[in-house]
C-alpha positions as CSV (number, residue, x, y, z in Angstrom):
1,M,-2.6,179.9,24.4
2,L,-3.2,179.6,28.2
3,T,-1.6,182.4,30.1
4,T,-0.3,181.9,33.6
5,D,1.9,183.5,36.2
6,T,3.6,180.2,37.0
7,K,7.4,180.5,36.9
8,I,9.6,177.5,36.0
9,L,13.3,177.2,36.1
10,I,15.1,174.6,34.0
11,I,18.7,173.6,35.0
12,E,20.1,171.5,32.2
13,D,23.5,171.4,30.5
14,D,22.1,169.9,27.3
15,S,21.1,173.1,25.4
16,A,19.1,171.2,22.8
17,Q,17.1,169.4,25.5
18,S,16.5,172.6,27.5
19,T,15.4,174.6,24.4
20,L,12.9,171.9,23.6
21,F,11.5,171.8,27.1
22,Q,11.4,175.6,27.3
23,R,9.4,175.8,24.0
24,W,6.9,173.2,25.1
25,L,6.3,174.8,28.5
26,E,6.0,178.3,27.1
27,Q,3.5,177.1,24.6
28,R,1.4,176.1,27.6
29,G,1.7,179.6,28.9
30,Y,4.4,179.1,31.6
31,M,7.1,181.7,32.2
32,V,10.4,179.7,31.8
33,Q,14.0,180.5,32.4
34,V,17.0,178.2,31.7
35,C,20.4,177.8,33.4
36,E,23.1,175.5,32.2
37,S,24.7,174.8,35.6
38,A,23.8,174.4,39.2
39,E,26.0,177.4,40.0
40,A,23.9,179.6,37.7
41,G,20.8,178.1,39.3
42,F,22.0,179.3,42.7
43,F,22.0,182.9,41.5
44,K,18.6,182.7,40.0
45,L,17.0,181.2,43.1
46,S,18.7,183.8,45.3
47,S,17.0,186.6,43.4
48,E,13.8,185.1,42.1
49,A,11.0,182.8,43.3
50,F,10.0,179.9,41.1
51,D,7.1,177.5,41.4
52,V,8.8,174.5,39.8
53,V,12.5,173.7,39.3
54,L,13.4,171.1,36.6
55,V,16.9,170.0,37.3
56,D,19.1,167.3,35.6
57,V,20.6,164.8,38.0
58,E,23.9,164.4,36.1
59,L,25.1,168.0,35.9
60,P,28.8,168.8,35.6
61,G,30.2,169.8,38.9
62,M,27.4,169.9,41.4
63,S,24.8,167.2,40.8
64,G,21.1,167.7,40.6
65,L,20.7,165.8,43.9
66,E,23.2,168.1,45.6
67,F,21.4,171.1,44.2
68,T,18.1,169.8,45.5
69,H,19.7,169.4,48.9
70,Y,20.6,173.1,48.7
71,I,17.0,174.1,47.8
72,R,15.6,172.2,50.7
73,N,18.2,173.6,53.2
74,G,17.5,177.1,51.9
75,Q,13.8,176.5,52.4
76,H,13.0,177.6,48.9
77,D,9.3,177.2,48.3
78,C,9.3,175.4,45.0
79,A,8.4,172.0,43.6
80,V,11.4,169.9,42.2
81,I,11.3,167.5,39.3
82,L,14.5,165.6,38.7
83,M,15.4,164.8,35.1
84,T,17.6,161.9,34.2
85,A,18.4,159.6,31.3
86,H,19.3,156.8,33.8
87,Q,16.5,156.4,36.4
88,K,18.7,154.4,38.8
89,F,17.3,153.1,42.1
90,E,19.8,155.2,44.1
91,Y,18.7,158.3,42.3
92,V,15.1,157.7,43.0
93,K,15.6,156.9,46.7
94,A,17.9,159.8,47.3
95,G,15.5,162.1,45.4
96,F,12.4,161.1,47.4
97,D,14.5,161.3,50.6
98,L,15.1,165.0,49.7
99,G,11.5,165.7,49.0
100,V,11.6,165.6,45.2
101,H,8.1,165.8,43.8
102,D,8.6,163.7,40.6
103,F,11.1,162.3,38.1
104,L,11.2,162.9,34.4
105,T,13.0,160.3,32.3
106,K,14.8,161.7,29.2
107,P,14.3,161.8,26.4
108,A,10.8,162.9,27.4
109,K,7.7,163.3,25.4
110,K,5.8,166.6,25.4
111,D,2.7,165.2,27.1
112,D,4.8,163.5,29.8
113,L,6.6,166.7,30.6
114,L,3.4,168.8,30.7
115,S,1.5,166.3,32.7
116,K,4.2,166.0,35.4
117,V,4.5,169.7,35.7
118,Q,0.7,170.1,36.0
119,R,0.6,167.4,38.6
120,V,3.2,168.9,40.9
121,L,1.6,172.3,40.5
122,E,-1.8,170.9,41.6
123,S,-0.1,169.1,44.5
124,R,1.7,172.3,45.5
125,K,-1.5,174.3,45.3
126,K,-3.2,171.8,47.5
127,Q,-0.4,171.9,50.1
128,Q,-0.5,175.7,50.2
129,G,-4.2,175.6,50.6
130,D,-3.7,173.3,53.6
131,R,-1.2,175.7,55.3
132,Q,-2.3,177.1,58.6
133,V,-1.4,180.2,60.5
134,V,-0.3,179.4,64.0
135,L,0.0,181.8,66.9
136,A,1.7,180.8,70.1
137,I,1.2,183.2,73.0
138,G,3.3,183.3,76.2
139,A,3.6,185.7,79.1
140,H,7.4,185.8,79.2
141,P,10.4,185.0,76.9
142,D,10.9,181.2,76.8
143,D,7.4,180.3,77.9
144,V,6.4,179.3,74.3
145,E,9.6,177.3,73.6
146,I,9.1,175.3,76.8
147,G,5.5,174.6,76.2
148,V,5.2,174.0,72.5
149,G,8.6,174.3,71.0
150,G,8.4,170.9,69.5
151,T,4.9,171.4,68.2
152,L,6.0,174.6,66.5
153,L,8.9,172.8,64.8
154,E,6.3,170.3,63.4
155,H,4.3,173.2,62.1
156,K,7.5,174.6,60.5
157,K,8.1,171.2,58.9
158,R,4.7,171.2,57.4
159,G,5.1,174.7,56.0
160,D,2.7,176.5,58.3
161,E,3.1,180.2,59.1
162,I,4.2,180.6,62.7
163,Y,4.0,183.6,65.0
164,I,5.1,184.0,68.6
165,L,3.5,186.7,70.8
166,T,5.3,187.4,74.1
167,M,3.4,189.7,76.3
168,C,6.3,191.2,78.2
169,G,10.1,191.5,78.0
170,G,10.8,189.5,81.1
171,S,12.5,192.2,83.1
172,A,11.9,190.4,86.4
173,G,14.2,187.6,85.2
174,G,17.0,189.7,83.8
175,A,18.0,192.5,81.5
176,E,15.0,193.1,79.1
177,S,17.3,193.9,76.2
178,T,19.1,190.6,76.6
179,R,16.0,188.6,76.9
180,R,14.5,190.2,73.8
181,L,17.6,189.3,71.9
182,E,17.4,185.8,73.1
183,S,13.8,185.6,72.2
184,Q,14.5,186.8,68.6
185,R,17.2,184.2,68.2
186,A,15.0,181.4,69.5
187,A,12.0,182.5,67.3
188,S,14.3,182.6,64.2
189,F,15.5,179.1,65.0
190,L,11.9,177.8,65.2
191,G,11.0,179.6,61.9
192,A,8.6,181.9,63.7
193,Q,8.0,185.6,63.5
194,L,8.2,187.3,66.9
195,V,6.2,190.1,68.5
196,V,7.1,191.2,72.0
197,E,4.5,193.4,73.8
198,S,5.2,195.9,76.6
199,C,3.1,194.5,79.6
200,Q,4.7,194.7,83.0
201,D,6.4,191.5,84.1
202,T,4.7,189.9,87.1
203,Q,1.8,192.4,86.8
204,I,0.1,191.3,83.6
205,S,-3.6,191.9,83.7
206,A,-6.4,189.6,82.5
207,G,-8.5,192.7,81.8
208,P,-9.3,195.0,78.8
209,E,-5.7,196.2,78.2
210,T,-4.2,192.8,77.7
211,I,-7.3,191.5,75.8
212,S,-7.0,194.5,73.4
213,L,-3.3,193.9,72.8
214,I,-3.9,190.3,71.9
215,E,-7.0,191.1,69.8
216,K,-4.9,193.6,67.8
217,H,-2.5,190.8,66.8
218,V,-5.2,188.3,66.2
219,R,-6.8,190.7,63.7
220,E,-3.5,191.2,61.9
221,I,-2.4,187.6,61.9
222,Q,-5.7,185.8,61.5
223,P,-4.6,182.6,63.1
224,D,-6.2,179.2,62.5
225,I,-4.6,177.8,65.7
226,V,-3.6,179.4,69.0
227,Y,-1.5,177.9,71.7
228,T,-1.4,179.6,75.1
229,H,-0.9,179.0,78.9
230,T,-3.2,176.6,80.8
231,I,-5.3,178.2,83.5
232,S,-4.0,175.5,85.9
233,D,-0.8,177.5,86.7
234,N,0.7,179.0,89.8
235,H,2.1,182.0,88.0
236,Q,-0.3,184.9,88.0
237,D,1.0,186.2,84.6
238,H,0.3,182.8,83.0
239,R,-3.2,182.7,84.3
240,S,-3.9,186.3,83.2
241,V,-2.6,185.6,79.7
242,H,-4.7,182.5,79.5
243,Q,-7.9,184.4,80.5
244,A,-7.2,187.3,78.1
245,T,-6.4,184.9,75.2
246,I,-9.6,183.0,75.6
247,I,-11.6,186.2,75.2
248,A,-9.4,187.8,72.5
249,C,-9.4,184.6,70.5
250,R,-13.1,183.8,70.8
251,K,-13.4,183.6,67.0
252,V,-10.3,181.5,66.4
253,P,-11.2,177.9,65.3
254,S,-8.7,176.1,67.5
255,I,-7.2,176.9,70.9
256,M,-5.0,174.6,72.9
257,T,-3.2,175.2,76.2
258,Y,0.3,174.1,77.2
259,Q,2.2,173.1,80.3
260,S,4.8,175.3,81.9
261,P,7.2,174.6,84.8
262,S,4.7,176.4,87.1
263,S,1.6,174.4,86.0
264,T,-0.3,172.6,88.8
265,I,-1.5,169.0,89.0
266,A,-4.9,170.3,87.8
267,F,-3.4,170.5,84.3
268,Q,-5.2,167.7,82.4
269,P,-4.1,167.3,78.8
270,T,-6.1,165.2,76.4
271,C,-3.9,165.7,73.3
272,F,-0.3,164.6,73.1
273,M,1.9,165.9,70.3
274,N,4.6,163.6,69.0
275,I,7.9,165.4,69.1
276,D,10.3,162.5,68.7
277,T,12.0,164.1,65.7
278,H,12.0,167.6,67.2
279,L,13.1,167.2,70.8
280,R,16.8,167.9,70.0
281,D,15.9,171.1,68.2
282,K,13.5,172.1,70.9
283,L,16.3,171.8,73.4
284,E,18.6,173.8,71.1
285,A,16.0,176.6,70.9
286,I,15.7,176.7,74.7
287,S,19.5,176.8,75.1
288,L,19.5,180.1,73.3
289,Y,18.1,181.7,76.4
290,E,21.6,181.7,78.0
291,S,20.8,184.3,80.6
292,Q,18.2,181.9,82.0
293,T,19.6,178.4,81.5
294,S,22.6,179.3,83.7
295,K,20.3,179.9,86.7
296,C,16.9,178.2,86.2
297,D,16.7,174.5,87.1
298,Y,13.5,174.1,85.1
299,L,15.4,174.7,81.9
300,D,17.7,171.8,82.5
301,P,17.7,169.6,79.4
302,D,17.4,166.4,81.4
303,L,14.2,167.7,83.1
304,I,12.7,168.9,79.8
305,R,13.5,165.5,78.2
306,S,12.2,163.6,81.2
307,T,8.9,165.6,81.1
308,A,8.4,164.8,77.5
309,R,9.2,161.2,78.2
310,Y,6.7,161.0,81.0
311,W,3.8,162.3,79.0
312,A,4.7,159.8,76.2
313,R,3.1,157.1,78.4
314,Y,-0.3,158.4,77.0
315,A,0.7,158.2,73.4
316,G,2.5,155.9,71.0
317,A,5.7,158.0,71.0
318,K,8.9,158.4,72.8
319,F,8.6,162.1,73.5
320,V,5.5,164.3,73.5
321,E,4.2,167.8,74.4
322,P,0.9,167.6,76.3
323,L,-2.0,170.0,75.5
324,E,-5.4,170.7,76.8
325,I,-8.0,171.2,74.1
326,I,-10.2,174.3,74.6
327,R,-11.7,173.8,71.2
328,S,-10.4,172.3,68.0
329,S,-11.2,172.2,64.3
330,M,-7.6,171.0,63.7
331,R,-6.8,168.1,61.4
332,L,-4.4,165.9,63.4
333,N,-2.6,163.0,61.9
334,K,-3.0,159.9,64.0
335,D,0.7,159.3,63.9
336,D,1.3,162.8,65.5
337,T,-1.1,162.7,68.4
338,A,-3.1,160.5,70.7
339,T,-5.9,161.4,73.1
340,Q,-7.4,159.8,76.2
341,Q,-10.8,160.5,74.7
342,N,-11.9,159.8,71.2
343,I,-9.0,160.5,68.8
344,A,-11.4,160.7,65.9
345,E,-12.9,163.8,67.5
346,I,-9.7,165.7,66.8
347,K,-8.7,166.4,63.2
348,S,-5.1,167.1,62.1
349,I,-2.4,169.8,62.0
350,A,-1.4,169.2,58.5
């Protein structure tokens, strides 16, 4: 018998059916647990991680579709196979809209069950292998959200691992404790892990101290992609962080630079990230910086929206975030980006 550490959860109120499926799957070497209701499934998923969940559509009380919605909202990292004796069009459409991986029609044959489970596991493994580690570096709190908030939301959607490194607490713009709290809220909203360093606001150096700090986090995080400030910026901290990042991230495969409110007309993006579906959430993340939105005109939602709309003239989208490519080994979907140069030279985020 094949042995595996793959864990499968079956949610099925027909005990004869679930017992049969459990036996077949365990014969293949999978670790299987069974719940007879969606409510019981809630408790299992809250305490254990599963690779695949097999859930019946027509459960008493909460349906399998409603349960799948819960899984996705809770960002549980598992593949879902919906089981049904009546493969209705509305079930299929709703299921795929929720990101269901496959359907299993009951009564199912052993080979059909095992092949579908194997297929979704292979797909899941491939997706996990494609996941990338993303590091966005900013001089001050809110720099990253303004520059690449929408891009990070797209990374979150694709399941990438996201980190935000902020080089100072922003004491020149307000109480540092308040700004750190706002930064944490915004990072959590974006699905990112936050690190705030202790450089002095308005006095960040481009020299060895800053380089070493960034290098330390690059060694720990091992990013595939780094986003940071453009050198074409009137703020001295932004330029320093750019220069230090380029040196500290010299071994990182992809580096791109973003625009900030203090960027100059020398900022020349050649990559335009489609944030049509993320603009609203980007604005929401920025609004969490309440101590700044009340006094900084550059955080006005209309201005941010207008800026994203302006850059969209270079891409087939309504709203975009512009980026300069320092170097790129990224795999970019043509629907997500456009370039003034040869789009085929850039490969995709996902």
